N, C-alpha and C positions, 0 to 999 in steps of 0.2 A: 485446532478445530478437528473434531473427530467425526461428526455427522454431516455428510454432504447433503445439501438440498437437492430434491429431484429436479432434473432438467425439465423445463416446461414442455408440455406436449404440443404447444403452439408457440409461435414467435411472440415475444413480448415487446410492446411499444413503450415500456416505462422509461427507457433511456432514449433521449432525443438526440440523434446524431445528424439531423438534417442540416445543421449549420456547418457541418464538416464535409458535406457531400460535394460542394462545388469547389473543387481544388484542382491544382495543375494536372494536366494530362501527362501520360508517360513521356519522359524525355524533357519535360519542363522542370524548372528549378523546384526542388522540394519533392518531386515524385520519386518513388522507389526506383533505384538504379536499374535500368534494363526494362522496367515496366512489364506488366502482364500482357500476354497476347490474348485478345478477346476470343472466346470460344463459347459454344453452347454449354448450358449448365451441366450437361452430362458428358461433355467432351474433355479434351486435354487443354491445359493452359500452361504457358511457359512463364516462369517467374525467375527473377535473378537468383533467388535462394529460397529454401523452405523456411528460412528465418530472416525476417525483415525488421528494419527499424521503423516504427510508426511515429509520426509527428503530427502536430496540429496542421501543418502545411500539406502533408502528403496523404492524409487519411481518406480523402476522397477516392484515391486509387485503391486503398485497402478495402473500402466499401464496395467498389466495383469488382474487385477480385472475389469478394464473398458471394457474388452471383454465380460463380463457377465452382468454387471449392470453399468449404468452411474455413474461417479464419479464427484462430485462437488469439485473444488479446491478453498480453501479459503486461499489466500496469505495475511498473517496478521502480526501484531506486537503486542506483549503483553504489550508494554509500551504505546501504543496509546489507549486512552479510547474509541474512536469511533470504532476502529477496534475490540477491545474486545467485545463491545456491539453488533457489527454486526455479530461476530462469534456466539454469543448466538442466534441471529435471524436465522442464517443459520442452526445451530444445530436443532432448533425447527422445521424449515421448512422441513429439510431432514427427521427427525423422523416422521413427520406428513404424509409422503408419504408411510409409512409402508414397508420399505425395497426396494423401487423402485430406491432409490439413496443411495450412500455412500458419506459421506463428509470427505475429507482429508484436514486438516488444516495445513498449512505450515508457520512457522515463517520465513518470508522472509530474515531478516537480518542474521539469523543463517544458512541459506541454499542458498548461493549465486548462485549455479548452477541453481536451480529452479527459483530464482528471475530473473536471466538473461534469462533463457529459456522462461519464461512467460512475459518478458519485463516489469517487474514491475516498474512503475514510482511513484506510491504512494500506501499506504495501507489504507483500504483493497482493494485488487483486486480479482475479482472472475472469474473463468473460469470453464469449464466442460471438461471432457475427455470421449469420446465415442469411443469404439473399438481402444483404443490406440492413438486416435487423439484428439488434443486440439480444444476447441470451446471457444473463448473469449466471456465473458458475459458482465461484466460491471466493471468499476473502481469506487471506493468510496462507500458511503453508499446510499442505495435506500430504499424506503418504503417497508415494508414486503409484502404487497399485490402485488406490482410490481415485487418483487423478485419471489414470488410464480408463477406469470404468466410466467416469463422467464423459471422457472424450468419445467413448464408444456410444454413449447415449446421444451425444451431439451428432454423430454420424447418422443415427436413426432419425433424429429430428431433421437433419439436412435432407435425407432421402424423402421424407414426408413432404418436404417443400421443393422437391425437384432439383436440389443442388447435389449432384453426384459426380462432379468433375474430378480430375486428377491433376495435380500440379507437377510439372517437370522443371527441376532447377537447372538453370544455365550453368551454375557452378557446382554441379553434382559432385565433382571430385573434391572440391573444397569442403562441401557439406559433409562428405564421408570422412574426410581427414579430421574435421573438428570433433567427430564423435569419439575418437580414440582416447585423447588425454582427459583424465579427470581433473576438475579444477583443483588447484593447489591453494589451500588456505594460507593466508599470510599470518605469520605469528603475531600474537598480540603484543603491543608495547609492554614493557615490564610492569609498570604500575597498573595497567589495565588487567593484565594476567593476575596480579596479586589481588586486585579488587574482585575479580571473578571467583578466585579461590576462596576469598573471605565470604562472599555471598553464598557460595555452596556450603560453607561451614555454618552459615547463619550468623556470622559475625559482621553485622551491618556497620557498627562504628569503625571497624578496621577498614572495610571497603570504602566508607566515606573518606577516611584518612588517605587512602591510596589515590582516590580520584582527586582530592584536593591537592595532593602533591603533584599529580600529573598536570593539573590546571596551573599551578604555580610555576611549573617549568615551561609550560606552553599554554598561555591564555587562549590561543586560537584552537585548542583541541576540543572540537565540538562533541566528539564522542565521549570525552571525559565529562564535559558539562552535562550532557544528557544522562550519562551513567550516574553522576552524582545526584541529579534530580530524582532518578528512578529509585536508587537505593535509599535516599533520604525519605522518600514516600514509604517504602517498605519498613524502615526503622520507626517512623512515626506511628504506623499502624500495628507494629509488633505488640502482641500481648493484649490487644483491645478486641472486644467482640462487636459484632454488628449491632446487637441490641443495646450494648453499653453506649456505643457512639450515638445511635439514633435517639435513644431515650434521653441521653444527656443533652442533646441539642434541642429536643422538644421541650424539656423542662427548663432550659435556660436559653431562650432565643436571643438574648442580648450578650451571651458569653461568646466572645470572639473565638477563643480556643475551641469551643464545642462546634462552632460553625466551620472552622478550619478542618476539624476532624471529619465532619460529614462530607465536606468537599473532597478530602482525600479518599474517603470510602467510596463515594460516587465515582470518582475517576478510576479507582482501582477496579471497580466493577463494570467499567465500560460506559457509565452514564456521564459522558464527558460534558455535554451541554448543561446538564444539571449542576455539575461541579462548578463550571464557570459561572453560571447564572447565580448560584447561591452567593458566591463571593462578590460578584459585581452588584448584586442587590443590597448586600449588607454594607458595601463600601461607603455610600454617601452618609450613612448614619454614624460613622466613626470619627474620632478625633485624628489629628495629624499622625500621631504615632500608630494608631490602628490602621489607618489608610496605608501607611508605608508597609506594615506587616502584610496586609492583603495584596498590595502591589507586588511585593517580592514573592509571595506564595504563588500568585497567578503566573508570574514569569517562570517560576520553577515548574509549575504544572504544564505550561506550554512546552517546556523542554521534554517533560515526560511523554506527552502526547506526540510530540514531533512538530517542529515549526512548519513543516510542509502540510500538516493535516488541515483540511479545509475549514475545520471548526475553530482553528486558532485565530485566523485573521479577523473575523468579525468580533471575537471576544477581545482581541487586542485593540481594535478600533473603539470598542465600547469603553475599555479601560482608559484609553487616551482621552476620550471625550470627558470622562469623569475627572481625570487629572487636571484638565485645562478648561 
């Protein structure tokens, strides 16, 4: 994502966080360790750290904290390398503002209420909370300097709403110490590395072969399963134009291969619900063999999108209902 949306000039009520407001008080189970010390919106507030873990259970405390200092919410996934890397960027940025922000990192998959409240469609997703109200910022990874510019706009928005406090971390030494080391990327498993190299060369069949080998050696390798689904999608679309695919499907509405191609195209273009709906709509009209093809393709597309994506569960339920 290269173009950031402007931060709203007023607080947005589009995201409803009210169900998360009545949560344990500081010191109660689930509250952020150490709790924030109440203060006037323009004063100082003590926090356990400038970087907190947000959960469905403790988010009421995060909302309270946002009355005093803006909170950046990082909706993340610790299994996604780009999300982990972006969390490190946000941590560095938040600390660089010297207590004018607090960062709450939320593992989206483990906290479904927050994921639903913030309408998470992919990770990472970043938002702010000012005076208990959400401010959507951006989805995906953005360059650090662009992210810094957005945070500066959030400070302006917070000042307009009287939130001008400063957070003091009780573990300031620990916060400072964590800034020094850069995250060390784990080396990819051999077959994954070979698949990546093949993808970079445009050799999708070779990449498919490497992922299949990885899965054969370890059927529980979820990253290989997802990688296989993604590169298979790329291979199916290789050499086909958008007009060719859409015109072919329009000319032959009963041609299953043509409908499968359009679903691939829709999904690759971000029209995920359209892709799922197309295949689920055509499913009842097919014979047993055709239904099995669609079932397998849908399962594959679920992997491409990510099983934690909120659009997958309703599509999976609809497929199950059609199967039984």
